[in-house]
N, CA, C, O and the ligand as a Tripos MOL2 file, in Angstrom:
@<TRIPOS>MOLECULE
protein
  269   267    68     0     0
PROTEIN
NO_CHARGES

@<TRIPOS>ATOM
      1 N          -6.9520 -151.7560  -80.2380 N.3       1 MET1
      2 CA         -7.5430 -151.5340  -81.5730 C.3       1 MET1
      3 C          -7.4890 -150.0480  -81.9010 C.2       1 MET1
      4 O          -7.8950 -149.2090  -81.0970 O.2       1 MET1
      5 N          -6.9890 -149.7350  -83.0750 N.am      2 THR2
      6 CA         -6.8900 -148.3400  -83.4770 C.3       2 THR2
      7 C          -7.9870 -147.9960  -84.4700 C.2       2 THR2
      8 O          -8.3500 -148.7880  -85.3390 O.2       2 THR2
      9 N          -8.4960 -146.7950  -84.3090 N.am      3 LYS3
     10 CA         -9.5500 -146.3290  -85.2010 C.3       3 LYS3
     11 C          -8.9130 -145.5570  -86.3520 C.2       3 LYS3
     12 O          -8.1040 -144.6550  -86.1330 O.2       3 LYS3
     13 N          -9.2820 -145.9140  -87.5710 N.am      4 ALA4
     14 CA         -8.7180 -145.2400  -88.7420 C.3       4 ALA4
     15 C          -9.2010 -143.7980  -88.7990 C.2       4 ALA4
     16 O         -10.3870 -143.5230  -88.6150 O.2       4 ALA4
     17 N          -8.2920 -142.9000  -89.0500 N.am      5 LYS5
     18 CA         -8.6670 -141.5010  -89.1690 C.3       5 LYS5
     19 C          -9.4090 -141.2880  -90.4890 C.2       5 LYS5
     20 O          -9.0620 -141.8720  -91.5150 O.2       5 LYS5
     21 N         -10.4280 -140.4450  -90.4370 N.am      6 ASP6
     22 CA        -11.2000 -140.2020  -91.6500 C.3       6 ASP6
     23 C         -10.8810 -138.8480  -92.2760 C.2       6 ASP6
     24 O         -11.6390 -138.3380  -93.1020 O.2       6 ASP6
     25 N          -9.7650 -138.2820  -91.8780 N.am      7 TYR7
     26 CA         -9.3200 -137.0620  -92.5480 C.3       7 TYR7
     27 C          -7.8170 -136.9570  -92.4220 C.2       7 TYR7
     28 O          -7.2040 -137.5840  -91.5580 O.2       7 TYR7
     29 N          -7.2320 -136.1550  -93.2960 N.am      8 ARG8
     30 CA         -5.7990 -135.9290  -93.2350 C.3       8 ARG8
     31 C          -5.5330 -134.4500  -93.4310 C.2       8 ARG8
     32 O          -6.0780 -133.8150  -94.3330 O.2       8 ARG8
     33 N          -4.6830 -133.9160  -92.5680 N.am      9 ILE9
     34 CA         -4.3880 -132.4860  -92.6070 C.3       9 ILE9
     35 C          -3.1430 -132.2320  -93.4520 C.2       9 ILE9
     36 O          -2.1040 -132.8640  -93.2610 O.2       9 ILE9
     37 N          -3.2690 -131.3010  -94.3830 N.am     10 ASN10
     38 CA         -2.1210 -130.8760  -95.1870 C.3      10 ASN10
     39 C          -1.6460 -129.5390  -94.6430 C.2      10 ASN10
     40 O          -2.4170 -128.5820  -94.5770 O.2      10 ASN10
     41 N          -0.3860 -129.4740  -94.2570 N.am     11 GLN11
     42 CA          0.1060 -128.2320  -93.7120 C.3      11 GLN11
     43 C           1.4820 -127.8850  -94.2660 C.2      11 GLN11
     44 O           2.2150 -128.7450  -94.7550 O.2      11 GLN11
     45 N           1.8060 -126.6130  -94.1760 N.am     12 LEU12
     46 CA          3.0910 -126.1180  -94.6470 C.3      12 LEU12
     47 C           4.1670 -126.4690  -93.6190 C.2      12 LEU12
     48 O           3.8640 -126.9030  -92.5070 O.2      12 LEU12
     49 N           5.4100 -126.2770  -94.0060 N.am     13 ALA13
     50 CA          6.5220 -126.5960  -93.1180 C.3      13 ALA13
     51 C           6.4710 -125.8050  -91.8140 C.2      13 ALA13
     52 O           6.9680 -126.2610  -90.7850 O.2      13 ALA13
     53 N           5.8670 -124.6160  -91.8620 N.am     14 ASN14
     54 CA          5.7850 -123.7980  -90.6510 C.3      14 ASN14
     55 C           4.5730 -124.1430  -89.7940 C.2      14 ASN14
     56 O           4.3080 -123.4780  -88.7930 O.2      14 ASN14
     57 N           3.8340 -125.1860  -90.1860 N.am     15 GLY15
     58 CA          2.7120 -125.6250  -89.3810 C.3      15 GLY15
     59 C           1.3730 -125.0610  -89.7860 C.2      15 GLY15
     60 O           0.3380 -125.4680  -89.2590 O.2      15 GLY15
     61 N           1.3810 -124.1270  -90.7160 N.am     16 GLN16
     62 CA          0.1100 -123.5320  -91.1460 C.3      16 GLN16
     63 C          -0.7020 -124.5540  -91.9320 C.2      16 GLN16
     64 O          -0.2010 -125.1650  -92.8760 O.2      16 GLN16
     65 N          -1.9580 -124.7330  -91.5330 N.am     17 ILE17
     66 CA         -2.8340 -125.6840  -92.2210 C.3      17 ILE17
     67 C          -3.3620 -125.0590  -93.5030 C.2      17 ILE17
     68 O          -3.8500 -123.9290  -93.4950 O.2      17 ILE17
     69 N          -3.2660 -125.7980  -94.6070 N.am     18 ILE18
     70 CA         -3.7570 -125.2660  -95.8770 C.3      18 ILE18
     71 C          -5.0270 -125.9650  -96.3440 C.2      18 ILE18
     72 O          -5.8970 -125.3370  -96.9460 O.2      18 ILE18
     73 N          -5.1360 -127.2530  -96.0710 N.am     19 SER19
     74 CA         -6.3330 -127.9660  -96.4990 C.3      19 SER19
     75 C          -6.4800 -129.2540  -95.7130 C.2      19 SER19
     76 O          -5.5540 -129.6980  -95.0350 O.2      19 SER19
     77 N          -7.6710 -129.8490  -95.8170 N.am     20 ILE20
     78 CA         -7.9400 -131.1100  -95.1360 C.3      20 ILE20
     79 C          -8.5830 -132.0660  -96.1320 C.2      20 ILE20
     80 O          -9.5450 -131.7150  -96.8150 O.2      20 ILE20
     81 N          -8.0440 -133.2670  -96.2040 N.am     21 GLU21
     82 CA         -8.6120 -134.2960  -97.0620 C.3      21 GLU21
     83 C          -9.5850 -135.1230  -96.2310 C.2      21 GLU21
     84 O          -9.2540 -135.5860  -95.1390 O.2      21 GLU21
     85 N         -10.7770 -135.2990  -96.7600 N.am     22 ILE22
     86 CA        -11.8350 -135.9980  -96.0400 C.3      22 ILE22
     87 C         -12.0100 -137.4090  -96.5890 C.2      22 ILE22
     88 O         -12.0390 -137.6240  -97.8010 O.2      22 ILE22
     89 N         -12.1250 -138.3550  -95.6790 N.am     23 LYS23
     90 CA        -12.4440 -139.7230  -96.0740 C.3      23 LYS23
     91 C         -13.7500 -140.1190  -95.4240 C.2      23 LYS23
     92 O         -14.0340 -139.7250  -94.2930 O.2      23 LYS23
     93 N         -14.5500 -140.9040  -96.1430 N.am     24 CYS24
     94 CA        -15.8000 -141.4230  -95.6000 C.3      24 CYS24
     95 C         -16.1360 -142.6980  -96.3480 C.2      24 CYS24
     96 O         -15.8860 -142.8100  -97.5480 O.2      24 CYS24
     97 N         -16.7000 -143.6530  -95.6360 N.am     25 CYS25
     98 CA        -17.0830 -144.9290  -96.2320 C.3      25 CYS25
     99 C         -15.8880 -145.6040  -96.9100 C.2      25 CYS25
    100 O         -16.0500 -146.3310  -97.8890 O.2      25 CYS25
    101 N         -14.6930 -145.3560  -96.3810 N.am     26 GLY26
    102 CA        -13.5050 -145.9780  -96.9380 C.3      26 GLY26
    103 C         -12.9960 -145.3330  -98.2010 C.2      26 GLY26
    104 O         -12.0370 -145.8120  -98.8060 O.2      26 GLY26
    105 N         -13.6330 -144.2470  -98.6040 N.am     27 ASN27
    106 CA        -13.2220 -143.5740  -99.8310 C.3      27 ASN27
    107 C         -12.7530 -142.1570  -99.5560 C.2      27 ASN27
    108 O         -13.2040 -141.5100  -98.6110 O.2      27 ASN27
    109 N         -11.8420 -141.6860 -100.3930 N.am     28 HIS28
    110 CA        -11.4140 -140.2980 -100.3430 C.3      28 HIS28
    111 C         -12.4730 -139.4910 -101.0760 C.2      28 HIS28
    112 O         -12.6220 -139.6170 -102.2910 O.2      28 HIS28
    113 N         -13.2130 -138.6580 -100.3390 N.am     29 ILE29
    114 CA        -14.3330 -137.9630 -100.9780 C.3      29 ILE29
    115 C         -14.0090 -136.5310 -101.3550 C.2      29 ILE29
    116 O         -14.8200 -135.8730 -102.0080 O.2      29 ILE29
    117 N         -12.8570 -136.0340 -100.9670 N.am     30 GLY30
    118 CA        -12.5120 -134.6980 -101.4150 C.3      30 GLY30
    119 C         -11.6280 -133.9440 -100.4540 C.2      30 GLY30
    120 O         -11.3600 -134.3800  -99.3350 O.2      30 GLY30
    121 N         -11.1870 -132.8000 -100.9270 N.am     31 GLU31
    122 CA        -10.3060 -131.9490 -100.1510 C.3      31 GLU31
    123 C         -10.9970 -130.6070  -99.9550 C.2      31 GLU31
    124 O         -11.5550 -130.0480 -100.8990 O.2      31 GLU31
    125 N         -10.9600 -130.0940  -98.7350 N.am     32 ILE32
    126 CA        -11.5610 -128.7880  -98.4730 C.3      32 ILE32
    127 C         -10.4920 -127.8190  -98.0150 C.2      32 ILE32
    128 O          -9.5150 -128.1990  -97.3680 O.2      32 ILE32
    129 N         -10.6980 -126.5600  -98.3640 N.am     33 ARG33
    130 CA         -9.7830 -125.5190  -97.9000 C.3      33 ARG33
    131 C          -9.9740 -125.3310  -96.4040 C.2      33 ARG33
    132 O         -11.0580 -125.5730  -95.8730 O.2      33 ARG33
    133 N          -8.9240 -124.9000  -95.7340 N.am     34 PHE34
    134 CA         -9.0210 -124.6920  -94.2850 C.3      34 PHE34
    135 C          -9.6900 -123.3510  -94.0120 C.2      34 PHE34
    136 O          -9.0440 -122.3830  -93.6120 O.2      34 PHE34
    137 N         -10.9940 -123.3190  -94.2380 N.am     35 LEU35
    138 CA        -11.7790 -122.1200  -94.0230 C.3      35 LEU35
    139 C         -13.0510 -122.4940  -93.2750 C.2      35 LEU35
    140 O         -13.6440 -123.5420  -93.5280 O.2      35 LEU35
    141 N         -13.4600 -121.6400  -92.3630 N.am     36 ASP36
    142 CA        -14.6610 -121.9070  -91.5850 C.3      36 ASP36
    143 C         -15.8760 -122.0280  -92.5010 C.2      36 ASP36
    144 O         -16.1120 -121.1800  -93.3620 O.2      36 ASP36
    145 N         -16.6340 -123.0910  -92.2990 N.am     37 GLY37
    146 CA        -17.8550 -123.2740  -93.0660 C.3      37 GLY37
    147 C         -17.7120 -124.1530  -94.2910 C.2      37 GLY37
    148 O         -18.7040 -124.4320  -94.9660 O.2      37 GLY37
    149 N         -16.4950 -124.5990  -94.5970 N.am     38 GLU38
    150 CA        -16.2930 -125.4790  -95.7460 C.3      38 GLU38
    151 C         -16.9690 -126.8220  -95.4760 C.2      38 GLU38
    152 O         -16.9010 -127.3380  -94.3600 O.2      38 GLU38
    153 N         -17.6080 -127.3770  -96.4740 N.am     39 THR39
    154 CA        -18.2840 -128.6660  -96.3100 C.3      39 THR39
    155 C         -18.0010 -129.5750  -97.4950 C.2      39 THR39
    156 O         -17.6570 -129.1220  -98.5870 O.2      39 THR39
    157 N         -18.1540 -130.8550  -97.2490 N.am     40 ARG40
    158 CA        -18.0230 -131.8620  -98.3110 C.3      40 ARG40
    159 C         -18.9990 -132.9790  -97.9600 C.2      40 ARG40
    160 O         -19.0220 -133.4640  -96.8280 O.2      40 ARG40
    161 N         -19.7900 -133.3740  -98.9250 N.am     41 THR41
    162 CA        -20.7930 -134.4090  -98.6560 C.3      41 THR41
    163 C         -20.4090 -135.7210  -99.3340 C.2      41 THR41
    164 O         -20.0540 -135.7490 -100.5120 O.2      41 THR41
    165 N         -20.4870 -136.7980  -98.5700 N.am     42 CYS42
    166 CA        -20.1910 -138.1270  -99.0920 C.3      42 CYS42
    167 C         -21.3250 -138.5630 -100.0080 C.2      42 CYS42
    168 O         -22.4930 -138.5200  -99.6230 O.2      42 CYS42
    169 N         -20.9800 -138.9780 -101.2120 N.am     43 THR43
    170 CA        -22.0170 -139.3780 -102.1640 C.3      43 THR43
    171 C         -22.5620 -140.7680 -101.8670 C.2      43 THR43
    172 O         -23.6030 -141.1550 -102.3970 O.2      43 THR43
    173 N         -21.8610 -141.5190 -101.0210 N.am     44 ILE44
    174 CA        -22.2980 -142.8800 -100.7120 C.3      44 ILE44
    175 C         -23.3320 -142.8940  -99.5950 C.2      44 ILE44
    176 O         -24.4080 -143.4730  -99.7460 O.2      44 ILE44
    177 N         -23.0040 -142.2520  -98.4640 N.am     45 CYS45
    178 CA        -23.9180 -142.2980  -97.3140 C.3      45 CYS45
    179 C         -24.6420 -140.9790  -97.0680 C.2      45 CYS45
    180 O         -25.5450 -140.9180  -96.2340 O.2      45 CYS45
    181 N         -24.2600 -139.9270  -97.7820 N.am     46 GLY46
    182 CA        -24.9540 -138.6530  -97.6430 C.3      46 GLY46
    183 C         -24.5450 -137.8310  -96.4410 C.2      46 GLY46
    184 O         -25.1580 -136.8040  -96.1530 O.2      46 GLY46
    185 N         -23.5070 -138.2730  -95.7270 N.am     47 THR47
    186 CA        -23.0520 -137.5290  -94.5610 C.3      47 THR47
    187 C         -22.3150 -136.2610  -94.9860 C.2      47 THR47
    188 O         -21.4420 -136.2880  -95.8530 O.2      47 THR47
    189 N         -22.6890 -135.1530  -94.3530 N.am     48 GLU48
    190 CA        -22.0270 -133.8880  -94.6410 C.3      48 GLU48
    191 C         -20.9190 -133.6620  -93.6230 C.2      48 GLU48
    192 O         -21.1560 -133.7100  -92.4150 O.2      48 GLU48
    193 N         -19.7200 -133.4190  -94.1090 N.am     49 HIS49
    194 CA        -18.5720 -133.1610  -93.2490 C.3      49 HIS49
    195 C         -18.3480 -131.6530  -93.2450 C.2      49 HIS49
    196 O         -18.0910 -131.0480  -94.2860 O.2      49 HIS49
    197 N         -18.4470 -131.0660  -92.0810 N.am     50 SER50
    198 CA        -18.4300 -129.6180  -91.9690 C.3      50 SER50
    199 C         -17.2610 -129.1450  -91.1110 C.2      50 SER50
    200 O         -17.0460 -129.6460  -90.0080 O.2      50 SER50
    201 N         -16.5120 -128.1780  -91.6280 N.am     51 LEU51
    202 CA        -15.3500 -127.6600  -90.9090 C.3      51 LEU51
    203 C         -15.6890 -126.3680  -90.1780 C.2      51 LEU51
    204 O         -16.2330 -125.4300  -90.7610 O.2      51 LEU51
    205 N         -15.3580 -126.3400  -88.9010 N.am     52 LYS52
    206 CA        -15.5340 -125.1300  -88.1030 C.3      52 LYS52
    207 C         -14.1700 -124.7320  -87.5690 C.2      52 LYS52
    208 O         -13.5660 -125.4570  -86.7780 O.2      52 LYS52
    209 N         -13.6910 -123.5860  -88.0030 N.am     53 VAL53
    210 CA        -12.3790 -123.1170  -87.5770 C.3      53 VAL53
    211 C         -12.5310 -122.1200  -86.4470 C.2      53 VAL53
    212 O         -13.2880 -121.1540  -86.5490 O.2      53 VAL53
    213 N         -11.8040 -122.3640  -85.3650 N.am     54 HIS54
    214 CA        -11.8190 -121.4530  -84.2230 C.3      54 HIS54
    215 C         -10.4300 -120.8080  -84.1060 C.2      54 HIS54
    216 O          -9.5470 -121.0440  -84.9300 O.2      54 HIS54
    217 N         -10.2680 -120.0080  -83.0840 N.am     55 HIS55
    218 CA         -9.0200 -119.2480  -82.9440 C.3      55 HIS55
    219 C          -7.7770 -120.1290  -82.9810 C.2      55 HIS55
    220 O          -6.8400 -119.8510  -83.7290 O.2      55 HIS55
    221 N          -7.7650 -121.1770  -82.1860 N.am     56 ASN56
    222 CA         -6.5530 -121.9930  -82.1160 C.3      56 ASN56
    223 C          -6.8250 -123.4800  -82.2820 C.2      56 ASN56
    224 O          -5.9820 -124.3140  -81.9490 O.2      56 ASN56
    225 N          -7.9800 -123.8020  -82.7880 N.am     57 HIS57
    226 CA         -8.3020 -125.2150  -83.0360 C.3      57 HIS57
    227 C          -9.4410 -125.2790  -84.0400 C.2      57 HIS57
    228 O          -9.9890 -124.2490  -84.4350 O.2      57 HIS57
    229 N          -9.7950 -126.4890  -84.4520 N.am     58 PHE58
    230 CA        -10.9170 -126.6250  -85.3830 C.3      58 PHE58
    231 C         -11.7110 -127.8760  -85.0580 C.2      58 PHE58
    232 O         -11.2220 -128.7910  -84.3960 O.2      58 PHE58
    233 N         -12.9350 -127.8960  -85.5340 N.am     59 HIS59
    234 CA        -13.7960 -129.0640  -85.3820 C.3      59 HIS59
    235 C         -14.1830 -129.5540  -86.7670 C.2      59 HIS59
    236 O         -14.4830 -128.7570  -87.6550 O.2      59 HIS59
    237 N         -14.1750 -130.8500  -86.9440 N.am     60 LEU60
    238 CA        -14.6590 -131.4390  -88.1810 C.3      60 LEU60
    239 C         -15.8500 -132.3070  -87.7770 C.2      60 LEU60
    240 O         -15.6860 -133.3950  -87.2250 O.2      60 LEU60
    241 N         -17.0360 -131.8090  -88.0620 N.am     61 SER61
    242 CA        -18.2250 -132.5220  -87.6180 C.3      61 SER61
    243 C         -18.9070 -133.2460  -88.7670 C.2      61 SER61
    244 O         -18.8120 -132.8440  -89.9270 O.2      61 SER61
    245 N         -19.5860 -134.3090  -88.4170 N.am     62 ARG62
    246 CA        -20.3220 -135.0940  -89.4030 C.3      62 ARG62
    247 C         -21.8110 -134.9480  -89.1590 C.2      62 ARG62
    248 O         -22.2920 -135.1630  -88.0460 O.2      62 ARG62
    249 N         -22.5230 -134.5880  -90.1840 N.am     63 ILE63
    250 CA        -23.9670 -134.4320  -90.0860 C.3      63 ILE63
    251 C         -24.6050 -135.4600  -91.0030 C.2      63 ILE63
    252 O         -24.4500 -135.4180  -92.2230 O.2      63 ILE63
    253 N         -25.3340 -136.3920  -90.3770 N.am     64 LYS64
    254 CA        -25.9810 -137.4510  -91.1700 C.3      64 LYS64
    255 C         -27.3260 -136.9810  -91.6570 C.2      64 LYS64
    256 O         -28.2150 -136.6530  -90.8700 O.2      64 LYS64
    257 N         -27.4620 -136.9530  -92.9670 N.am     65 HIS65
    258 CA        -28.7410 -136.5590  -93.5550 C.3      65 HIS65
    259 C         -29.5600 -137.8140  -93.8300 C.2      65 HIS65
    260 O         -29.0690 -138.7340  -94.4840 O.2      65 HIS65
    261 N         -30.8000 -137.8700  -93.3450 N.am     66 PRO66
    262 CA        -31.6320 -139.0510  -93.6230 C.3      66 PRO66
    263 C         -31.9350 -139.1570  -95.1090 C.2      66 PRO66
    264 O         -32.1850 -138.1520  -95.7740 O.2      66 PRO66
    265 N         -31.9120 -140.3530  -95.6150 N.am     67 ASN67
    266 CA        -32.1670 -140.5510  -97.0560 C.3      67 ASN67
    267 C         -33.6720 -140.5230  -97.3540 C.2      67 ASN67
    268 O         -34.0770 -140.6720  -98.5070 O.2      67 ASN67
    269 ZN        -19.9270 -141.8590  -96.2880 Zn       68 ZN68
@<TRIPOS>BOND
     1     1     2 1
     2     2     3 1
     3     3     4 2
     4     3     5 am
     5     5     6 1
     6     6     7 1
     7     7     8 2
     8     7     9 am
     9     9    10 1
    10    10    11 1
    11    11    12 2
    12    11    13 am
    13    13    14 1
    14    14    15 1
    15    15    16 2
    16    15    17 am
    17    17    18 1
    18    18    19 1
    19    19    20 2
    20    19    21 am
    21    21    22 1
    22    22    23 1
    23    23    24 2
    24    23    25 am
    25    25    26 1
    26    26    27 1
    27    27    28 2
    28    27    29 am
    29    29    30 1
    30    30    31 1
    31    31    32 2
    32    31    33 am
    33    33    34 1
    34    34    35 1
    35    35    36 2
    36    35    37 am
    37    37    38 1
    38    38    39 1
    39    39    40 2
    40    39    41 am
    41    41    42 1
    42    42    43 1
    43    43    44 2
    44    43    45 am
    45    45    46 1
    46    46    47 1
    47    47    48 2
    48    47    49 am
    49    49    50 1
    50    50    51 1
    51    51    52 2
    52    51    53 am
    53    53    54 1
    54    54    55 1
    55    55    56 2
    56    55    57 am
    57    57    58 1
    58    58    59 1
    59    59    60 2
    60    59    61 am
    61    61    62 1
    62    62    63 1
    63    63    64 2
    64    63    65 am
    65    65    66 1
    66    66    67 1
    67    67    68 2
    68    67    69 am
    69    69    70 1
    70    70    71 1
    71    71    72 2
    72    71    73 am
    73    73    74 1
    74    74    75 1
    75    75    76 2
    76    75    77 am
    77    77    78 1
    78    78    79 1
    79    79    80 2
    80    79    81 am
    81    81    82 1
    82    82    83 1
    83    83    84 2
    84    83    85 am
    85    85    86 1
    86    86    87 1
    87    87    88 2
    88    87    89 am
    89    89    90 1
    90    90    91 1
    91    91    92 2
    92    91    93 am
    93    93    94 1
    94    94    95 1
    95    95    96 2
    96    95    97 am
    97    97    98 1
    98    98    99 1
    99    99   100 2
   100    99   101 am
   101   101   102 1
   102   102   103 1
   103   103   104 2
   104   103   105 am
   105   105   106 1
   106   106   107 1
   107   107   108 2
   108   107   109 am
   109   109   110 1
   110   110   111 1
   111   111   112 2
   112   111   113 am
   113   113   114 1
   114   114   115 1
   115   115   116 2
   116   115   117 am
   117   117   118 1
   118   118   119 1
   119   119   120 2
   120   119   121 am
   121   121   122 1
   122   122   123 1
   123   123   124 2
   124   123   125 am
   125   125   126 1
   126   126   127 1
   127   127   128 2
   128   127   129 am
   129   129   130 1
   130   130   131 1
   131   131   132 2
   132   131   133 am
   133   133   134 1
   134   134   135 1
   135   135   136 2
   136   135   137 am
   137   137   138 1
   138   138   139 1
   139   139   140 2
   140   139   141 am
   141   141   142 1
   142   142   143 1
   143   143   144 2
   144   143   145 am
   145   145   146 1
   146   146   147 1
   147   147   148 2
   148   147   149 am
   149   149   150 1
   150   150   151 1
   151   151   152 2
   152   151   153 am
   153   153   154 1
   154   154   155 1
   155   155   156 2
   156   155   157 am
   157   157   158 1
   158   158   159 1
   159   159   160 2
   160   159   161 am
   161   161   162 1
   162   162   163 1
   163   163   164 2
   164   163   165 am
   165   165   166 1
   166   166   167 1
   167   167   168 2
   168   167   169 am
   169   169   170 1
   170   170   171 1
   171   171   172 2
   172   171   173 am
   173   173   174 1
   174   174   175 1
   175   175   176 2
   176   175   177 am
   177   177   178 1
   178   178   179 1
   179   179   180 2
   180   179   181 am
   181   181   182 1
   182   182   183 1
   183   183   184 2
   184   183   185 am
   185   185   186 1
   186   186   187 1
   187   187   188 2
   188   187   189 am
   189   189   190 1
   190   190   191 1
   191   191   192 2
   192   191   193 am
   193   193   194 1
   194   194   195 1
   195   195   196 2
   196   195   197 am
   197   197   198 1
   198   198   199 1
   199   199   200 2
   200   199   201 am
   201   201   202 1
   202   202   203 1
   203   203   204 2
   204   203   205 am
   205   205   206 1
   206   206   207 1
   207   207   208 2
   208   207   209 am
   209   209   210 1
   210   210   211 1
   211   211   212 2
   212   211   213 am
   213   213   214 1
   214   214   215 1
   215   215   216 2
   216   215   217 am
   217   217   218 1
   218   218   219 1
   219   219   220 2
   220   219   221 am
   221   221   222 1
   222   222   223 1
   223   223   224 2
   224   223   225 am
   225   225   226 1
   226   226   227 1
   227   227   228 2
   228   227   229 am
   229   229   230 1
   230   230   231 1
   231   231   232 2
   232   231   233 am
   233   233   234 1
   234   234   235 1
   235   235   236 2
   236   235   237 am
   237   237   238 1
   238   238   239 1
   239   239   240 2
   240   239   241 am
   241   241   242 1
   242   242   243 1
   243   243   244 2
   244   243   245 am
   245   245   246 1
   246   246   247 1
   247   247   248 2
   248   247   249 am
   249   249   250 1
   250   250   251 1
   251   251   252 2
   252   251   253 am
   253   253   254 1
   254   254   255 1
   255   255   256 2
   256   255   257 am
   257   257   258 1
   258   258   259 1
   259   259   260 2
   260   259   261 am
   261   261   262 1
   262   262   263 1
   263   263   264 2
   264   263   265 am
   265   265   266 1
   266   266   267 1
   267   267   268 2
@<TRIPOS>SUBSTRUCTURE
     1 MET1         2 RESIDUE 1 A MET
     2 THR2         6 RESIDUE 1 A THR
     3 LYS3        10 RESIDUE 1 A LYS
     4 ALA4        14 RESIDUE 1 A ALA
     5 LYS5        18 RESIDUE 1 A LYS
     6 ASP6        22 RESIDUE 1 A ASP
     7 TYR7        26 RESIDUE 1 A TYR
     8 ARG8        30 RESIDUE 1 A ARG
     9 ILE9        34 RESIDUE 1 A ILE
    10 ASN10       38 RESIDUE 1 A ASN
    11 GLN11       42 RESIDUE 1 A GLN
    12 LEU12       46 RESIDUE 1 A LEU
    13 ALA13       50 RESIDUE 1 A ALA
    14 ASN14       54 RESIDUE 1 A ASN
    15 GLY15       58 RESIDUE 1 A GLY
    16 GLN16       62 RESIDUE 1 A GLN
    17 ILE17       66 RESIDUE 1 A ILE
    18 ILE18       70 RESIDUE 1 A ILE
    19 SER19       74 RESIDUE 1 A SER
    20 ILE20       78 RESIDUE 1 A ILE
    21 GLU21       82 RESIDUE 1 A GLU
    22 ILE22       86 RESIDUE 1 A ILE
    23 LYS23       90 RESIDUE 1 A LYS
    24 CYS24       94 RESIDUE 1 A CYS
    25 CYS25       98 RESIDUE 1 A CYS
    26 GLY26      102 RESIDUE 1 A GLY
    27 ASN27      106 RESIDUE 1 A ASN
    28 HIS28      110 RESIDUE 1 A HIS
    29 ILE29      114 RESIDUE 1 A ILE
    30 GLY30      118 RESIDUE 1 A GLY
    31 GLU31      122 RESIDUE 1 A GLU
    32 ILE32      126 RESIDUE 1 A ILE
    33 ARG33      130 RESIDUE 1 A ARG
    34 PHE34      134 RESIDUE 1 A PHE
    35 LEU35      138 RESIDUE 1 A LEU
    36 ASP36      142 RESIDUE 1 A ASP
    37 GLY37      146 RESIDUE 1 A GLY
    38 GLU38      150 RESIDUE 1 A GLU
    39 THR39      154 RESIDUE 1 A THR
    40 ARG40      158 RESIDUE 1 A ARG
    41 THR41      162 RESIDUE 1 A THR
    42 CYS42      166 RESIDUE 1 A CYS
    43 THR43      170 RESIDUE 1 A THR
    44 ILE44      174 RESIDUE 1 A ILE
    45 CYS45      178 RESIDUE 1 A CYS
    46 GLY46      182 RESIDUE 1 A GLY
    47 THR47      186 RESIDUE 1 A THR
    48 GLU48      190 RESIDUE 1 A GLU
    49 HIS49      194 RESIDUE 1 A HIS
    50 SER50      198 RESIDUE 1 A SER
    51 LEU51      202 RESIDUE 1 A LEU
    52 LYS52      206 RESIDUE 1 A LYS
    53 VAL53      210 RESIDUE 1 A VAL
    54 HIS54      214 RESIDUE 1 A HIS
    55 HIS55      218 RESIDUE 1 A HIS
    56 ASN56      222 RESIDUE 1 A ASN
    57 HIS57      226 RESIDUE 1 A HIS
    58 PHE58      230 RESIDUE 1 A PHE
    59 HIS59      234 RESIDUE 1 A HIS
    60 LEU60      238 RESIDUE 1 A LEU
    61 SER61      242 RESIDUE 1 A SER
    62 ARG62      246 RESIDUE 1 A ARG
    63 ILE63      250 RESIDUE 1 A ILE
    64 LYS64      254 RESIDUE 1 A LYS
    65 HIS65      258 RESIDUE 1 A HIS
    66 PRO66      262 RESIDUE 1 A PRO
    67 ASN67      266 RESIDUE 1 A ASN
    68 ZN68       269 GROUP 0 **** ****
């Protein structure tokens, strides 16, 4: 069983990442620039998707806000 990815990375031909498209609750909720601290909140479940960029990798974390 494969798990559906909830984001998609947009990058240039040379591999440089320019932006990330975020999906949540089966919907495309927005695109964020590849910058540390960028966030996008799902309007359906209220989960905040937060991007943390490090030297050679990045983390895309989900923070669930209680309703
Ligand atoms: Zn959601």
